[in-house]
C-alpha positions as CSV (number, residue, x, y, z in Angstrom):
1,M,0.0,0.0,0.0
2,A,1.3,3.4,-1.0
3,Q,2.4,5.6,1.9
4,P,1.3,9.2,1.9
5,R,4.1,11.6,1.1
6,E,5.2,14.1,3.8
7,L,4.7,17.8,3.4
8,W,6.6,20.7,5.0
9,K,4.9,21.8,8.1
10,S,5.7,25.5,7.8
11,R,6.9,27.9,5.1
12,I,9.8,29.2,7.3
13,G,10.9,25.6,7.8
14,L,10.9,25.0,4.1
15,V,12.9,28.2,3.3
16,L,15.4,27.6,6.0
17,A,15.9,23.9,5.0
18,T,16.4,24.8,1.3
19,A,18.7,27.6,2.3
20,G,20.5,25.2,4.5
21,N,20.9,22.9,1.5
22,A,22.7,25.8,-0.4
23,V,24.6,27.2,2.6
24,G,27.7,25.0,3.2
25,L,31.4,25.0,3.5
26,G,31.8,26.9,0.2
27,N,30.1,30.0,1.6
28,F,32.7,30.4,4.4
29,L,35.8,28.9,2.7
30,R,35.5,28.9,-1.1
31,F,33.9,32.2,-1.6
32,P,36.4,34.5,0.1
33,V,39.3,32.7,-1.6
34,Q,37.6,33.1,-5.0
35,C,36.9,36.7,-4.4
36,A,40.4,37.5,-3.2
37,E,42.0,35.8,-6.2
38,N,39.7,37.3,-8.8
39,G,39.7,41.1,-8.5
40,G,38.3,41.6,-5.0
41,G,35.3,43.8,-5.1
42,A,35.2,43.7,-8.9
43,F,34.5,39.9,-8.6
44,M,31.0,40.9,-7.4
45,V,30.1,42.4,-10.8
46,P,30.2,39.0,-12.7
47,Y,29.0,37.3,-9.5
48,F,25.7,39.1,-9.4
49,I,25.3,39.1,-13.2
50,C,25.7,35.3,-13.1
51,L,23.3,35.1,-10.2
52,L,20.7,37.0,-12.2
53,L,21.1,35.3,-15.5
54,F,21.3,31.6,-14.5
55,G,21.5,31.3,-10.7
56,I,18.0,32.4,-9.8
57,P,16.4,31.1,-13.0
58,L,17.9,27.6,-12.4
59,M,16.7,27.8,-8.8
60,W,13.1,28.4,-10.1
61,V,13.5,25.6,-12.6
62,E,14.4,23.1,-9.9
63,W,11.7,24.3,-7.6
64,A,9.1,23.9,-10.4
65,M,10.4,20.5,-11.4
66,G,10.2,19.4,-7.8
67,R,6.7,20.6,-7.1
68,H,5.5,19.1,-10.4
69,G,7.1,15.8,-9.7
70,G,5.8,15.7,-6.1
71,R,2.3,16.2,-7.3
72,H,2.6,12.9,-9.1
73,G,4.3,11.1,-6.3
74,H,7.9,11.5,-7.4
75,G,10.6,13.0,-5.2
76,T,13.5,12.4,-7.5
77,T,14.6,13.3,-11.0
78,P,13.9,10.0,-12.8
79,G,10.2,10.3,-12.2
80,M,10.2,14.0,-12.6
81,F,11.9,13.8,-16.0
82,H,9.5,11.1,-17.1
83,R,6.6,13.3,-16.3
84,L,8.1,16.3,-18.1
85,W,9.2,14.3,-21.2
86,N,7.3,11.1,-22.0
87,N,10.2,9.3,-23.6
88,R,11.7,6.0,-22.6
89,I,15.2,7.5,-22.0
90,S,14.0,10.4,-19.9
91,K,13.9,8.5,-16.6
92,Y,17.4,7.2,-17.2
93,L,18.7,10.8,-17.8
94,G,17.1,11.6,-14.5
95,T,19.1,8.8,-12.8
96,F,22.1,11.1,-12.9
97,G,20.4,13.5,-10.5
98,I,20.4,10.7,-7.8
99,L,24.0,9.6,-8.7
100,I,25.4,13.1,-8.3
101,S,23.7,14.0,-5.1
102,F,24.3,10.6,-3.4
103,G,27.9,10.4,-4.7
104,V,28.7,13.9,-3.4
105,G,27.1,12.9,-0.1
106,V,29.5,10.0,0.2
107,Y,32.6,12.2,0.5
108,Y,30.9,15.3,1.8
109,V,30.0,13.5,5.1
110,Y,33.6,12.6,5.5
111,I,34.7,16.2,5.0
112,M,32.0,17.3,7.4
113,S,33.6,15.0,10.0
114,W,36.8,17.0,9.8
115,T,34.9,20.1,11.0
116,L,33.4,18.1,13.9
117,G,36.9,16.7,14.8
118,Y,38.4,20.2,14.7
119,T,35.6,21.5,16.9
120,F,36.6,19.0,19.5
121,F,40.3,19.7,19.1
122,S,39.7,23.4,19.5
123,L,37.4,22.9,22.5
124,N,40.0,20.8,24.4
125,G,42.9,23.1,23.6
126,T,44.8,20.8,21.3
127,L,45.0,23.3,18.4
128,M,46.2,26.1,20.8
129,K,49.4,24.1,21.4
130,I,50.6,23.9,17.8
131,S,53.3,26.4,17.2
132,S,53.7,26.8,13.4
133,P,51.7,26.7,10.2
134,E,53.9,23.7,9.1
135,E,53.1,21.9,12.2
136,M,49.4,22.7,11.8
137,G,49.6,21.3,8.3
138,L,51.2,18.1,9.6
139,F,48.4,17.9,12.2
140,L,45.8,17.8,9.4
141,S,47.7,15.4,7.3
142,S,48.3,12.9,10.1
143,Y,44.6,13.3,11.2
144,Q,43.6,12.2,7.7
145,G,46.0,9.3,7.8
146,L,48.3,10.7,5.1
147,K,51.3,10.9,7.4
148,S,52.4,9.7,10.9
149,S,53.2,12.2,13.5
150,V,53.3,12.8,17.3
151,F,49.6,13.9,16.9
152,F,48.1,10.8,15.3
153,D,49.5,7.4,14.5
154,G,46.8,6.4,12.0
155,I,43.3,7.0,10.8
156,G,41.6,5.9,13.9
157,T,40.6,9.2,15.4
158,A,39.3,10.6,12.1
159,Y,37.4,7.4,11.6
160,W,35.5,7.8,14.9
161,F,34.5,11.3,14.0
162,Y,33.4,10.1,10.6
163,L,31.2,7.4,12.2
164,I,29.6,10.1,14.5
165,S,29.0,12.4,11.6
166,L,27.5,9.6,9.5
167,G,25.3,8.6,12.5
168,L,24.0,12.2,12.9
169,T,23.3,12.5,9.2
170,I,21.3,9.2,9.1
171,Y,19.5,10.1,12.4
172,V,18.2,13.4,10.9
173,L,17.1,11.6,7.7
174,S,15.4,8.8,9.7
175,K,13.1,11.4,11.4
176,G,11.6,12.4,8.0
177,V,10.8,15.8,6.5
178,V,9.1,17.6,9.4
179,R,10.8,16.1,12.5
180,G,14.2,15.7,10.7
181,L,15.0,18.1,7.9
182,E,12.7,20.9,9.0
183,R,13.6,20.7,12.7
184,L,17.4,20.7,11.9
185,A,16.9,23.8,9.7
186,K,14.9,25.6,12.4
187,Y,17.7,25.1,14.9
188,G,20.7,24.9,12.7
189,M,20.3,28.0,10.5
190,P,19.7,30.4,13.5
191,I,22.8,28.9,15.2
192,L,24.8,29.5,11.9
193,F,23.7,33.1,11.8
194,L,24.4,33.7,15.5
195,F,27.8,32.2,15.4
196,S,28.7,34.1,12.2
197,I,27.7,37.4,13.8
198,V,29.7,36.5,17.0
199,L,32.8,35.9,14.9
200,I,32.3,39.1,12.8
201,V,31.9,41.3,15.9
202,R,35.1,39.9,17.4
203,I,37.0,40.3,14.1
204,F,35.8,43.8,13.5
205,T,36.9,44.9,17.0
206,L,40.4,43.6,16.5
207,G,41.6,46.7,14.7
208,T,45.4,46.4,14.1
209,P,46.7,43.4,16.1
210,D,50.3,44.5,15.7
211,P,50.8,48.3,16.0
212,A,54.3,47.9,14.7
213,I,52.8,46.8,11.3
214,P,49.9,49.3,10.9
215,E,49.2,48.1,7.3
216,N,48.1,44.7,8.7
217,S,44.6,45.5,10.0
218,I,41.0,44.4,9.6
219,A,40.4,47.5,7.5
220,T,43.2,46.5,5.2
221,G,41.7,43.0,5.0
222,L,38.3,44.3,4.1
223,G,39.9,46.6,1.5
224,F,41.8,43.7,0.0
225,L,38.6,41.8,-0.3
226,W,36.3,44.5,-1.5
227,N,38.3,47.2,-3.3
228,P,37.6,46.5,-7.0
229,D,40.3,45.8,-9.5
230,F,38.1,46.5,-12.6
231,S,41.0,45.5,-14.9
232,S,40.3,41.9,-13.9
233,L,36.8,42.1,-15.6
234,S,38.5,41.7,-19.0
235,S,39.7,38.2,-18.0
236,P,37.5,35.3,-19.0
237,K,39.0,33.4,-16.0
238,V,37.3,35.8,-13.6
239,W,33.9,35.4,-15.2
240,L,34.3,31.6,-15.3
241,A,35.2,31.7,-11.6
242,A,32.2,33.8,-10.7
243,A,29.9,31.6,-12.7
244,G,31.3,28.5,-11.0
245,Q,30.9,30.1,-7.5
246,V,27.3,31.0,-8.1
247,F,26.6,27.6,-9.6
248,F,28.1,25.5,-6.8
249,T,27.0,27.7,-3.9
250,L,23.3,27.5,-4.8
251,S,23.6,23.7,-5.1
252,V,21.9,23.7,-8.5
253,G,22.5,20.6,-10.6
254,F,22.6,18.3,-7.6
255,G,19.0,17.1,-7.7
256,A,18.5,18.0,-4.1
257,I,16.4,21.2,-4.5
258,Q,13.9,19.2,-6.6
259,T,13.5,16.7,-3.8
260,Y,12.9,19.4,-1.2
261,A,10.4,21.1,-3.5
262,S,8.5,17.8,-4.0
263,Y,7.2,18.1,-0.4
264,I,5.1,21.2,-1.1
265,K,1.5,21.4,-2.3
266,K,0.4,21.8,-5.9
267,N,-0.4,25.5,-5.8
268,D,2.2,26.6,-3.1
269,D,4.4,29.4,-4.1
270,I,7.8,28.6,-5.6
271,A,8.7,32.0,-7.1
272,L,9.2,33.9,-3.8
273,N,10.5,30.8,-2.0
274,G,13.1,30.2,-4.7
275,L,14.2,33.9,-4.7
276,T,14.3,33.9,-0.9
277,T,16.5,30.8,-0.9
278,A,18.9,32.3,-3.4
279,S,19.0,35.6,-1.5
280,T,19.6,34.0,1.9
281,N,22.5,32.0,0.5
282,S,24.1,35.0,-1.2
283,F,23.7,37.1,2.0
284,V,25.4,34.4,4.0
285,E,28.1,34.1,1.4
286,V,28.8,37.7,0.6
287,I,28.1,39.5,3.9
288,L,29.0,36.8,6.5
289,G,31.4,34.6,4.6
290,G,33.2,37.5,3.2
291,S,33.7,39.2,6.5
292,I,35.4,36.4,8.5
293,A,38.4,34.5,7.1
294,I,40.1,36.9,4.7
295,P,40.0,40.1,6.8
296,I,41.4,38.4,9.9
297,A,44.0,36.6,7.8
298,V,45.3,39.9,6.4
299,A,45.4,41.4,9.8
300,F,47.8,38.7,11.0
301,F,49.6,37.6,7.9
302,G,49.5,40.6,5.7
303,I,48.2,40.7,2.1
304,A,51.2,38.7,0.7
305,G,50.8,36.0,3.3
306,T,47.1,35.8,2.9
307,Q,47.5,35.5,-0.9
308,A,49.9,32.6,-0.3
309,V,47.4,30.9,2.0
310,A,44.5,31.5,-0.5
311,Q,46.6,29.9,-3.3
312,G,46.9,26.8,-1.2
313,G,43.1,26.4,-1.3
314,A,40.0,26.8,0.9
315,F,41.0,24.0,3.3
316,N,44.4,25.6,4.0
317,L,42.6,28.8,4.9
318,G,40.1,27.1,7.2
319,F,42.1,24.3,8.8
320,Q,45.6,25.7,8.9
321,A,45.5,29.5,8.9
322,M,42.5,30.1,11.0
323,P,43.6,27.9,14.0
324,M,46.9,29.8,14.0
325,I,45.1,33.1,14.1
326,F,42.9,32.0,17.0
327,Q,46.0,31.3,19.1
328,K,46.9,35.0,18.9
329,I,43.6,36.6,20.1
330,P,42.1,36.7,23.6
331,F,39.7,33.8,24.2
332,G,40.9,32.3,20.9
333,Q,40.1,28.8,22.1
334,V,36.4,29.8,22.4
335,F,36.3,31.6,19.1
336,G,38.1,28.7,17.3
337,T,35.4,26.3,18.7
338,V,32.7,28.7,17.4
339,W,34.4,28.8,14.0
340,F,34.6,25.0,13.5
341,F,31.2,24.3,14.9
342,L,29.8,26.9,12.5
343,L,31.4,25.0,9.6
344,F,30.0,21.8,11.0
345,V,26.4,23.1,11.2
346,A,26.7,24.5,7.6
347,A,28.0,21.1,6.4
348,L,25.4,19.1,8.2
349,T,22.4,21.0,6.7
350,S,23.9,20.5,3.3
351,A,24.8,16.8,3.9
352,V,21.3,15.8,4.8
353,A,19.9,17.7,1.7
354,I,22.2,15.9,-0.8
355,V,21.5,12.5,0.7
356,Q,17.7,13.0,0.9
357,P,17.1,12.3,-2.9
358,F,18.5,8.8,-2.5
359,M,16.2,8.3,0.5
360,A,13.3,9.7,-1.4
361,F,14.0,7.4,-4.4
362,I,13.9,4.3,-2.2
363,Q,10.7,5.4,-0.4
364,D,8.7,6.8,-3.3
365,E,9.7,4.4,-6.1
366,F,9.8,1.1,-4.1
367,Q,7.2,2.0,-1.4
368,C,9.8,1.3,1.2
369,S,9.3,2.3,4.8
370,R,11.4,5.1,6.2
371,K,13.2,2.7,8.6
372,K,14.3,0.4,5.8
373,A,15.3,3.3,3.5
374,T,17.4,4.7,6.3
375,V,19.2,1.5,6.9
376,F,19.9,1.0,3.2
377,T,21.0,4.6,2.7
378,G,23.4,4.5,5.7
379,A,24.9,1.2,4.6
380,A,25.5,2.5,1.1
381,L,27.1,5.7,2.3
382,F,29.4,3.8,4.6
383,I,30.5,1.2,2.0
384,F,31.2,3.7,-0.7
385,C,33.1,6.1,1.6
386,Q,35.7,3.5,2.6
387,P,37.9,4.0,-0.4
388,V,37.6,7.8,0.0
389,I,38.9,7.5,3.5
390,F,41.7,5.0,3.0
391,F,42.8,6.3,-0.5
392,L,42.5,10.0,0.2
393,G,46.2,10.5,-0.4
394,N,45.9,8.8,-3.8
395,G,43.5,11.4,-5.2
396,F,40.3,9.3,-4.7
397,L,38.3,12.2,-3.2
398,D,39.6,14.7,-5.8
399,E,38.6,12.5,-8.7
400,M,35.1,11.9,-7.3
401,D,34.7,15.6,-6.7
402,F,35.7,16.3,-10.4
403,W,33.2,13.9,-11.9
404,L,30.3,14.7,-9.5
405,G,30.8,18.1,-7.9
406,T,32.3,19.8,-11.0
407,F,31.6,18.0,-14.3
408,G,28.5,16.2,-13.2
409,V,26.5,19.1,-11.8
410,T,27.3,21.3,-14.8
411,V,26.2,18.7,-17.3
412,F,23.1,17.8,-15.3
413,A,22.1,21.5,-15.1
414,V,22.3,21.6,-19.0
415,V,20.2,18.4,-19.2
416,E,17.5,19.7,-16.8
417,I,17.2,23.0,-18.5
418,I,16.8,21.2,-21.9
419,V,14.2,18.9,-20.5
420,F,12.2,21.5,-18.5
421,I,12.3,24.4,-20.9
422,W,12.8,23.0,-24.4
423,L,11.1,19.5,-24.1
424,F,8.4,20.3,-21.6
425,G,7.9,23.6,-23.5
426,P,8.7,27.2,-22.6
427,N,5.0,28.1,-22.0
428,S,4.3,25.1,-19.9
429,A,7.5,25.7,-17.9
430,W,6.6,29.4,-17.4
431,K,3.1,28.4,-16.3
432,E,4.5,25.9,-13.8
433,I,7.0,28.5,-12.3
434,T,4.4,31.3,-12.0
435,R,1.4,29.2,-10.7
436,G,0.6,30.2,-7.2
437,A,3.4,32.8,-7.1
438,D,3.3,35.3,-4.3
439,I,5.3,37.7,-6.4
440,K,5.0,38.8,-10.0
441,V,7.9,37.2,-11.9
442,P,8.9,39.7,-14.6
443,R,8.3,38.4,-18.1
444,F,11.9,39.2,-18.8
445,F,12.8,35.9,-17.1
446,Y,10.7,33.9,-19.6
447,Y,13.3,34.9,-22.3
448,V,16.2,34.5,-19.9
449,L,15.1,30.9,-19.2
450,T,14.3,30.1,-22.8
451,Y,17.4,31.5,-24.4
452,L,20.0,33.2,-22.1
453,T,20.3,30.5,-19.4
454,P,20.8,27.6,-21.8
455,V,23.3,29.5,-23.8
456,F,25.1,30.6,-20.7
457,L,25.3,27.0,-19.4
458,F,26.6,25.7,-22.8
459,V,29.3,28.5,-22.9
460,L,30.2,27.8,-19.2
461,L,30.5,24.0,-19.9
462,G,32.4,24.5,-23.2
463,T,34.8,27.0,-21.8
464,W,35.6,24.9,-18.7
465,L,36.1,21.8,-20.8
466,Y,38.5,23.7,-23.1
467,Q,40.5,25.2,-20.3
468,S,40.9,22.2,-18.0
469,G,38.1,19.7,-18.2
470,W,39.4,17.5,-21.1
471,D,42.8,17.2,-19.4
472,N,41.1,15.6,-16.4
473,I,38.8,13.4,-18.5
474,L,41.7,12.1,-20.6
475,L,43.9,11.5,-17.5
476,K,46.5,14.0,-18.5
477,K,46.7,15.3,-14.9
478,A,46.8,11.9,-13.2
479,S,50.2,10.8,-11.9
480,A,51.5,7.3,-12.6
481,E,51.2,6.3,-9.0
482,N,47.6,7.6,-8.7
483,L,46.4,6.2,-12.0
484,P,45.0,2.9,-10.6
485,Y,43.0,4.8,-8.0
486,V,41.7,7.3,-10.5
487,I,40.5,4.4,-12.7
488,G,39.1,2.8,-9.6
489,V,36.9,5.9,-8.9
490,R,35.6,5.8,-12.4
491,A,34.8,2.1,-12.1
492,M,33.0,2.7,-8.8
493,L,30.9,5.5,-10.3
494,V,29.9,3.3,-13.2
495,L,28.9,0.6,-10.8
496,M,26.8,3.1,-8.8
497,L,25.2,4.3,-12.0
498,L,24.4,0.8,-13.3
499,G,22.8,0.0,-9.9
500,L,20.6,3.1,-10.0
501,I,19.6,2.4,-13.7
502,I,18.6,-1.1,-12.7
503,G,16.7,0.3,-9.8
504,V,14.9,2.8,-12.0
505,K,14.0,0.2,-14.6
506,H,12.7,-2.2,-11.9
507,S,10.6,0.5,-10.2
508,F,9.0,1.8,-13.4
509,A,8.2,-1.8,-14.5
510,H,6.6,-2.4,-11.1
511,H,4.5,0.8,-11.5
512,R,3.3,-0.2,-14.9
513,L,2.4,-3.7,-13.7
514,K,0.5,-2.2,-10.7
515,S,-1.3,0.3,-13.0
516,R,-2.5,-2.5,-15.3
517,E,-3.7,-4.6,-12.4
518,T,-5.6,-1.6,-11.0
519,S,-7.2,-0.8,-14.4
520,S,-8.2,-4.4,-14.9
């Protein structure tokens, strides 16, 4: 017997949960690095243009697809694509939406566990005893099991924090939409805002930490981040970086927003909800995320030192530079704990969102109980994460992130815009987006969705492939020692995809059989 699908209990819970899906580690780590490396304040020009031309329109597309699919009992993209385009291959194209979200969830939960571990290490004072950036880097490497050190003699500690993080993720999912996802968002997002504001107030009151070096100050850090270098706007690299940041920070192309939107009613608003979600995410990213890591890093390391940290990547900034900074300020142990717990909350709200489509697929398409779906989802996450954990130093995580978190989401966004706009039809798509809208969506966006957004996505994908994508696909960047592991990632992803395709085929065959039995 078919189980009734859950619905969101409140609008604020829906918006907070969907915003929590978008707000993640990228808002506090990736964005400030991208902004600092690509023209400072000038980066915001292409950032907001990209947000307008394809960020918000794609958000509306995914909300509309989700609501449309939920009305027909589908919480994932295979069923949604089949409803939009009645073709035998449509449901298999939709399978990639589950593969991407689940695959990213496999390694995202492990990354999330690092933030939980560092929250503990900050709370108990361990991070306050490390004397140099090099030693802090060794701490992280040995924690991940990449090296041996006086800090860790293996992967054991990290593994325990992974199990705790996986358990928390599965626990939230096991409680369902209202008591799990919505309740987490109602508590988690206010905590995230509060902790961000606490850190910003502390950072803005630091002034100039070393009076002997007056140029190293919070004001200089904010100037470095926001003073525009308009000459950078002539560089295609900057525009590509801005498009990529908007794309990934909104979590479009993952198949998760559609699942969240499937739990609303037929005529519930999606126009204002989608706009609110995008606006909340951008506020957290630009105002909060842009006011924490880079300004305080400049105040302590100077512009040159901060640029060197930023070039090392977002994790160097968050897990190496920031702990060193907290050692130098009063009550740094407390503020360090706040910083890492903030990252953990942001990661948790995103983790449950990108795993939920897999849960929804099992529940909706196989009429499986929530308990059974939770056990199956937890087991699958655990099994597929083992090579990520133990082969981290061999590029396993990086290769998965390339295929799923970079290449996969971009291609899937192209596919979903083709299916929803061109195959479902521009007029039908526009009617679906504007039905029940609490705001008047300007007709301008009809043409943006029909023409500009698809073209923008094709250009983005083509430019990215030309610049660096093909080198990764053709294994030109894989070292000889990592080549077997890179091939192993690809084999594992193919295995996951085949399993999902078989599941989709079986579920649709079951639905057809059941439909014939009912009609007879």
